[in-house]
C-alpha positions in Angstrom: -165.2 135.3 -30.8 -165.0 134.4 -26.5 -166.7 131.3 -25.9 -168.2 130.7 -22.3 -169.9 127.6 -20.6 -172.7 128.4 -18.6 -173.7 131.6 -17.4 -171.8 134.0 -15.1 -173.0 134.9 -11.6 -172.4 138.4 -13.0 -172.2 139.5 -15.9 -169.1 141.8 -17.2 -171.0 144.0 -19.7 -174.1 144.4 -21.1 -175.3 142.4 -24.1 -177.8 142.3 -27.0 -178.5 138.3 -26.8 -180.7 135.6 -28.6 -181.6 132.5 -27.8 -182.3 128.8 -29.8 -180.8 125.5 -30.1 -179.1 126.9 -33.4 -178.5 123.0 -35.0 -177.6 123.9 -38.7 -177.4 127.5 -38.4 -180.0 127.3 -41.2 -181.2 130.5 -43.1 -184.0 131.0 -40.2 -181.1 130.9 -37.9 -179.1 133.2 -40.0 -181.8 135.7 -40.1 -182.2 136.0 -36.0 -178.1 136.5 -36.1 -178.5 139.2 -38.9 -180.8 140.8 -36.7 -179.2 140.4 -33.6 -176.1 141.7 -34.9 -177.6 145.1 -36.5 -179.1 145.7 -32.7 -175.8 145.3 -31.2 -174.2 147.5 -33.7 -176.5 150.0 -32.9 -176.6 150.0 -29.6 -172.9 149.4 -28.9 -173.3 146.0 -27.3 -171.5 142.6 -28.2 -173.7 140.3 -29.7 -174.5 136.9 -28.0 -176.2 133.4 -28.6 -177.3 131.2 -25.9 -177.0 127.5 -26.8 -177.4 124.8 -25.3 -175.8 121.2 -24.5 -177.4 118.8 -24.9 -180.1 119.5 -26.6 -183.2 119.6 -24.3 -184.7 116.7 -26.5 -181.6 114.6 -25.8 -182.2 115.5 -22.4 -185.3 114.5 -21.9 -185.9 111.9 -24.4 -182.8 110.7 -25.6 -184.3 107.7 -27.5 -186.8 110.1 -29.3 -184.3 112.8 -29.6 -183.6 114.0 -33.9 -180.3 113.6 -35.2 -178.2 116.4 -34.9 -177.4 118.7 -38.0 -174.4 119.9 -36.3 -171.5 119.3 -33.8 -171.1 121.4 -31.2 -167.9 122.7 -32.7 -169.2 123.4 -35.7 -172.1 125.5 -34.6 -170.0 127.7 -32.4 -167.8 128.2 -35.7 -170.7 129.4 -37.8 -171.9 131.7 -35.6 -168.5 133.4 -35.2 -168.3 133.3 -38.8 -172.2 135.3 -38.9 -170.5 138.0 -36.7 -171.6 136.9 -33.2 -168.8 138.1 -30.6 -169.8 135.5 -27.7 -171.7 132.3 -27.5 -172.8 131.1 -23.8 -172.8 127.5 -23.8 -175.7 126.2 -21.2 -175.5 122.7 -20.0 -178.9 121.7 -20.1 -179.8 119.8 -17.1 -182.9 119.1 -14.6 -181.9 122.0 -12.5 -181.6 124.4 -15.7 -185.2 122.5 -17.0 -186.7 123.0 -13.7 -185.9 126.8 -12.8 -188.8 129.3 -12.4 -189.4 131.7 -15.7 -188.9 134.4 -12.9 -185.7 132.9 -12.3 -184.1 132.6 -16.0 -185.1 136.3 -16.4 -183.7 138.1 -13.3 -180.8 135.4 -12.1 -179.7 134.5 -16.0 -181.1 137.0 -18.0 -180.3 140.2 -16.3 -177.4 139.2 -13.5 -175.4 137.0 -15.2 -175.7 138.4 -18.5 -176.6 142.0 -18.3 -179.2 141.7 -20.9 -179.7 144.9 -22.4 -181.6 143.6 -26.2 -183.0 140.6 -26.3 -184.3 138.5 -29.6 -186.5 135.6 -29.5 -188.8 133.3 -31.7 -192.4 134.2 -31.1 -192.8 130.8 -30.4 -189.9 130.3 -27.5 -190.9 128.9 -24.3 -188.6 128.9 -21.3 -188.5 127.2 -17.6 -190.1 124.7 -15.6 -193.4 122.9 -17.3 -192.3 125.5 -20.4 -194.0 128.3 -18.3 -192.4 130.8 -19.8 -193.4 132.8 -23.2 -192.1 135.6 -25.5 -195.5 137.5 -23.8 -193.5 137.0 -20.4 -190.3 138.5 -21.4 -192.0 141.9 -23.1 -194.2 142.6 -20.2 -191.1 142.2 -17.5 -188.1 143.4 -19.5 -188.7 146.8 -19.3 -188.1 146.9 -15.5 -184.9 145.4 -16.0 -183.3 147.9 -18.8 -184.4 145.2 -21.1 -185.8 145.6 -24.7 -187.2 142.4 -26.2 -188.0 141.4 -29.4 -189.5 138.6 -31.6 -188.6 137.0 -34.6 -191.1 135.5 -37.1 -190.9 132.6 -38.6 -188.5 132.3 -42.1 -190.5 131.2 -45.1 -188.0 129.0 -48.0 -189.8 128.4 -51.2 -193.2 128.4 -48.1 -191.6 126.3 -45.9 -190.7 127.0 -42.7 -186.9 127.2 -42.0 -186.5 125.3 -39.2 -184.4 122.0 -37.7 -186.9 119.5 -38.4 -187.4 120.5 -42.2 -184.0 120.5 -42.8 -183.5 116.8 -41.2 -186.8 115.9 -43.2 -185.0 116.9 -46.6 -181.7 115.0 -45.6 -183.8 111.9 -44.8 -185.3 112.2 -48.3 -182.1 112.8 -49.7 -183.4 116.0 -51.0 -179.7 117.8 -51.2 -181.3 120.7 -53.0 -183.9 121.3 -51.0 -181.5 121.4 -47.8 -178.7 123.4 -49.5 -182.3 125.8 -50.3 -183.0 125.5 -46.2 -179.3 126.2 -45.0 -178.1 128.8 -47.6 -175.7 126.5 -48.3 -174.4 122.8 -48.6 -175.1 120.9 -45.5 -171.4 119.6 -44.4 -169.8 117.0 -41.7 -166.4 118.0 -40.4 -164.2 115.4 -38.7 -160.6 114.1 -38.7 -159.2 111.6 -41.0 -158.2 108.0 -38.6 -157.2 104.4 -39.4 -159.6 102.4 -41.2 -159.8 98.6 -41.8 -158.4 99.4 -45.5 -161.1 97.6 -47.6 -161.4 100.3 -50.0 -157.8 99.9 -50.6 -158.3 96.2 -51.0 -161.0 97.2 -53.8 -158.6 99.6 -55.7 -161.1 102.9 -54.0 -158.6 104.0 -51.0 -160.9 105.7 -48.5 -160.4 108.7 -46.1 -162.0 107.3 -42.9 -163.7 110.3 -41.5 -164.9 110.7 -37.4 -168.4 112.1 -37.0 -168.7 113.8 -33.6 -172.3 112.4 -33.5 -173.5 108.8 -33.8 -176.5 109.7 -35.4 -175.9 111.9 -38.7 -179.4 112.8 -40.3 -178.5 111.0 -43.8 -177.3 108.2 -45.2 -175.8 106.7 -48.3 -173.8 107.3 -51.4 -173.1 111.0 -52.5 -171.1 113.4 -54.2 -169.8 115.2 -52.2 -166.9 118.5 -52.3 -164.1 117.7 -49.8 -162.3 120.8 -47.7 -159.1 120.5 -46.1 -157.3 117.9 -48.2 -155.7 120.1 -50.9 -155.7 124.5 -50.9 -158.7 124.0 -53.1 -161.6 121.7 -53.2 -161.8 118.4 -54.4 -164.7 116.1 -55.7 -165.3 113.4 -53.5 -167.7 109.8 -53.8 -168.5 109.1 -50.4 -170.5 106.6 -48.1 -172.2 107.5 -45.0 -173.8 104.4 -43.5 -173.3 101.2 -42.0 -171.5 99.5 -44.3 -173.5 96.1 -44.8 -171.3 94.5 -47.2 -168.7 94.8 -44.7 -169.5 94.7 -41.5 -172.7 94.0 -39.0 -171.5 96.6 -36.9 -174.5 98.5 -37.4 -172.6 101.5 -36.6 -172.4 104.7 -39.2 -169.5 105.3 -40.9 -168.1 108.2 -43.1 -165.8 107.4 -45.9 -165.1 109.4 -49.0 -162.9 108.6 -51.9 -161.2 111.7 -53.1 -161.1 111.8 -56.7 -157.6 112.7 -58.9 -156.1 113.1 -55.7 -152.7 110.5 -54.2 -152.0 112.6 -51.1 -151.6 111.6 -47.4 -154.7 112.9 -45.4 -154.4 111.2 -42.4 -155.1 113.3 -39.3 -156.3 116.1 -40.9 -159.7 117.9 -40.4 -161.8 117.3 -43.6 -165.2 119.1 -44.5 -167.6 117.0 -46.6 -170.3 119.4 -48.3 -172.8 116.7 -49.8 -174.3 117.8 -52.8 -175.9 115.2 -54.3 -177.7 111.9 -53.4 -176.4 109.2 -55.6 -178.0 106.1 -54.0 -179.0 104.2 -50.9 -177.0 101.6 -49.2 -177.2 98.1 -50.6 -175.2 95.0 -49.3 -173.9 93.0 -52.4 -173.3 88.9 -52.0 -169.5 89.4 -53.0 -167.0 92.3 -53.3 -166.6 91.7 -56.6 -170.1 93.1 -56.9 -169.3 95.8 -54.7 -165.9 96.9 -56.6 -167.9 97.1 -59.6 -170.7 99.4 -57.7 -168.1 101.8 -56.2 -166.6 102.3 -59.6 -170.1 103.0 -61.1 -170.2 105.5 -58.4 -166.9 107.0 -59.0 -168.4 107.5 -62.6 -171.7 108.9 -61.2 -169.7 111.7 -59.4 -167.5 112.4 -62.1 -170.6 113.2 -64.3 -172.4 114.7 -61.3 -169.8 117.3 -61.0 -169.1 118.1 -64.9 -173.2 118.8 -65.4 -172.9 121.6 -62.1 -169.5 123.0 -63.6 -171.6 123.5 -66.7 -174.5 124.8 -65.2 -172.4 127.3 -63.1 -170.9 128.7 -66.4 -174.3 129.0 -67.7 -176.2 131.4 -64.8 -176.1 135.1 -64.4 -173.2 136.1 -62.2 -176.0 137.7 -60.2 -177.3 133.8 -58.9 -174.9 132.1 -56.4 -173.3 129.3 -57.3 -173.4 128.0 -54.0 -177.3 127.1 -54.2 -176.7 124.8 -57.3 -176.4 121.3 -56.6 
């Protein structure tokens, strides 16, 4: 897969394209990419995605912007796994936001990208003051040799699959619902960095995972599956939050205690899949009480994984085990 920063002045080849933020790459996004890649293969064109950095709402109202579900690097990697050949990351700034719909179509889609086939959501808006929409693209597309399709909302259990819906269920700690909307467990990837070693002092040495965004969409204590520390996945008890017993810094931190593992993971990139929320964060009056609670959390994590393994063993092979939580 090839990654481009911005839109070229002139296209090097015709492409099939879809446009969106793709935060979380949930099942609605996956349906769009599946339609894109099917059309692209039929037409003999590269399948391309245009996305934005920063998120438009981060540009217009940074204080009110939603928590990110996925860092840019993880989003691009996921799109590649789904069969996308090219990703164009457009810097969303005032110049980009203020261009007219006609300028975006002619200079961006036609001249810069050579779009021959385009897929957008039926509620897609673009250009200054959001004046452009899918109907405008459909009306003007044929004159530029561009076929335009729209995709309707994808429903999961009667809920519209959207980044907002995923954020809502994550904030509630409903990991099963997030799993269904995403089609896989919600995960965070980051490199293990040095910490304050308080977990080691408490008898539970943790890996401090540096997140690629400052405001995660969930918090609490979780049973997680950890990838990257060993050849296979490991069980972990993770804390994601501000650690009120330890510090007043009010800065989110992600730490994980790897069960039954004693190797060195410093410097490694780990992916934590959040399977089950054990509880919310609490402030304890002493480290002794905190240590006792961590011990209970580790035991609860073991019990969760034991129950999960039993559930997986009892279901028919036709049901994906990834949808169990």
